[in-house]
C-alpha positions as CSV (number, residue, x, y, z in Angstrom):
1,M,-29.7,51.4,-15.1
2,R,-31.1,54.4,-14.8
3,K,-29.3,57.3,-13.4
4,L,-31.5,59.4,-10.7
5,K,-32.9,62.4,-10.4
6,N,-31.4,65.2,-8.1
7,S,-35.0,64.8,-6.6
8,E,-34.8,60.8,-6.2
9,L,-31.1,61.7,-4.4
10,D,-33.2,62.0,-1.4
11,R,-30.4,64.8,-0.1
12,L,-30.7,66.9,3.8
13,S,-31.9,70.4,3.5
14,V,-29.5,72.6,4.7
15,E,-31.3,73.0,8.0
16,A,-31.6,69.4,8.5
17,F,-27.4,69.2,7.7
18,K,-27.1,71.6,10.6
19,S,-28.8,69.2,13.2
20,V,-27.0,66.2,12.0
21,E,-24.7,64.3,13.9
22,K,-21.8,64.9,11.7
23,T,-18.3,62.9,10.5
24,P,-15.2,63.5,13.4
25,L,-13.2,65.6,10.9
26,I,-12.1,69.3,11.2
27,V,-10.3,70.5,7.8
28,I,-7.8,73.4,8.6
29,L,-7.3,74.6,5.1
30,D,-3.3,76.9,5.4
31,N,-3.2,79.3,3.2
32,I,-5.1,78.2,-0.3
33,R,-4.7,80.3,-3.5
34,S,-7.2,79.3,-5.6
35,L,-10.5,80.5,-4.8
36,N,-11.7,77.7,-6.2
37,N,-10.0,75.1,-4.9
38,V,-11.5,76.1,-1.1
39,G,-14.7,75.8,-3.0
40,S,-14.1,72.9,-3.5
41,V,-12.7,71.8,-0.2
42,F,-16.4,73.2,1.3
43,R,-18.2,70.9,-1.5
44,T,-17.2,67.9,-0.5
45,S,-17.6,68.9,3.7
46,D,-20.3,68.9,2.7
47,A,-21.0,65.6,1.4
48,F,-18.7,63.8,3.9
49,R,-20.1,65.6,6.8
50,I,-17.4,67.5,7.9
51,E,-17.4,68.7,11.1
52,H,-15.9,72.4,10.8
53,I,-13.3,74.3,8.7
54,Y,-11.3,76.2,9.3
55,L,-9.8,79.0,6.4
56,C,-6.1,80.5,7.4
57,G,-3.7,83.1,6.1
58,I,-4.3,83.8,2.6
59,T,-6.8,81.8,2.3
60,A,-10.7,83.7,0.9
61,T,-13.5,83.3,2.2
62,P,-17.2,83.3,1.8
63,P,-19.2,84.7,-0.3
64,H,-17.3,85.3,-3.4
65,K,-18.2,84.5,-7.0
66,D,-15.2,82.5,-7.5
67,I,-15.9,80.5,-4.0
68,Q,-19.3,79.8,-5.0
69,K,-19.0,78.2,-8.8
70,T,-17.5,75.2,-7.2
71,A,-18.9,75.1,-3.5
72,L,-22.3,75.5,-5.1
73,G,-24.0,76.4,-1.2
74,S,-22.0,74.3,0.6
75,T,-20.7,77.9,2.3
76,A,-24.2,78.0,4.2
77,S,-23.9,74.0,5.4
78,V,-20.5,73.3,6.5
79,S,-19.6,75.5,9.3
80,W,-16.9,77.6,8.9
81,S,-14.3,80.3,10.3
82,Y,-11.5,82.4,9.4
83,V,-8.4,81.8,11.2
84,E,-4.9,84.0,10.1
85,N,-2.4,81.9,11.7
86,T,-3.0,78.1,10.9
87,L,0.1,77.0,13.7
88,D,-2.6,79.5,16.6
89,I,-5.7,77.2,15.4
90,V,-3.5,73.8,15.2
91,K,-2.5,74.5,19.1
92,E,-6.0,75.8,19.9
93,L,-7.2,72.6,18.3
94,Q,-4.0,69.6,20.3
95,Q,-5.5,71.9,23.7
96,K,-8.9,70.7,23.1
97,S,-7.5,67.1,22.4
98,I,-8.0,66.8,18.7
99,H,-5.2,64.9,16.8
100,V,-4.0,67.1,13.8
101,L,-2.9,65.4,10.6
102,A,-0.6,67.0,8.1
103,I,-1.0,66.1,4.4
104,E,2.5,66.4,3.1
105,Q,4.7,64.5,2.3
106,A,7.8,64.6,5.0
107,E,9.9,62.2,7.0
108,N,8.4,58.9,8.9
109,A,5.0,59.9,7.2
110,T,2.4,57.3,6.9
111,L,0.7,56.2,4.3
112,L,-2.7,56.8,3.7
113,Q,-3.7,53.2,3.6
114,N,-1.7,52.2,6.7
115,F,-3.7,55.5,8.8
116,Y,-6.4,53.5,11.1
117,P,-8.5,56.2,12.7
118,N,-9.3,55.9,16.3
119,N,-13.1,56.3,16.8
120,D,-13.2,58.3,20.4
121,R,-10.5,60.4,18.7
122,I,-11.6,64.0,16.8
123,Y,-9.2,64.6,13.9
124,A,-8.1,67.9,12.1
125,V,-6.3,67.8,8.8
126,V,-4.3,70.0,7.6
127,F,-4.2,70.8,3.7
128,G,-1.2,72.7,2.3
129,H,-1.0,76.2,0.0
130,E,-1.0,74.8,-3.4
131,V,2.9,74.8,-4.4
132,K,4.3,75.5,-1.1
133,G,1.9,72.5,1.2
134,V,1.6,72.7,4.5
135,S,4.3,75.4,6.6
136,Q,6.9,73.5,7.8
137,E,6.2,74.7,11.2
138,V,2.2,74.1,11.0
139,V,4.0,70.0,9.7
140,S,6.1,70.1,13.0
141,Q,3.8,70.8,14.9
142,C,1.4,68.4,13.9
143,N,0.7,65.2,15.7
144,E,1.3,62.5,13.1
145,V,1.8,63.8,9.2
146,I,-0.2,61.7,6.8
147,E,0.8,61.1,3.2
148,I,-1.3,60.0,-0.4
149,P,0.5,57.8,-2.3
150,Q,1.7,58.6,-5.2
151,F,2.8,56.5,-8.2
152,G,3.3,58.4,-11.1
153,T,5.3,61.1,-12.4
154,K,4.0,65.0,-10.4
155,H,5.0,65.0,-6.7
156,S,1.6,66.1,-6.2
157,L,-2.2,66.8,-6.3
158,N,-4.1,69.4,-6.6
159,I,-5.5,70.5,-3.2
160,A,-9.0,69.8,-3.3
161,V,-8.3,66.1,-5.2
162,S,-6.5,65.6,-2.3
163,C,-8.9,66.4,0.4
164,G,-11.1,64.4,-1.6
165,V,-8.6,61.1,-1.5
166,V,-8.7,62.2,2.2
167,L,-12.0,62.6,3.5
168,W,-13.2,60.2,2.1
169,D,-10.8,57.1,2.6
170,L,-10.9,58.9,7.0
171,F,-15.2,59.0,6.5
172,S,-15.1,55.5,5.8
173,K,-12.8,53.6,8.2
174,I,-14.5,56.2,10.5
175,N,-18.0,54.6,9.2
176,Q,-17.4,51.1,9.5
177,P,-19.3,48.4,10.7
C-alpha cells in the first residue's frame, strides 16, 4: 500500500464546502476553556460536514492563533456563531424542532451505541466544559442525554475526542444506506 498525497484526496474547496448539503447535525460548545479543543472541534466538524457550531459562554471564538493551530483553516469552512448563554440557544433550537442531545453521564442516559437518529430530524449535540461537563441547567433542558461508554479507570474523555467519537457515530448512522 502507498499513502495518498494530499493532492490525491479530492477534498472540497472552502467555497464548495459552503454550498454542499450538510449533515443534519449542529454542535454546541458549552463553556469550553481550551482553544486547542475548540480548534479540534472545528476540524472534526469540517470532516463530517456539520451544519453549524455554536460557541457559548467562555468558549473562545476565531480568529485566534491557538484555535487555528488545531483547526487548520476549518474556521473558514464551518459556519459558526457566538451565543453568550448556552441555555438560550438550546431553547431557540428546540423551538425550531431541533432535537438537542447533551453528551454527558447522567441518570437514564442512552448509551451512544444504542442511540439511532431519525433521518427526518435535525440534531444538536452539546459538549461541555473540560472539568464540569455540560451544565446541569442545560442537561435538564435537553431532549435526551447520550453517554459514551467507557471501560477504563478515568471518568471522562477529552472534549475533542468526545466530539470525534459522537460525530463519527451519528454521521455514520445518518448516512447508512
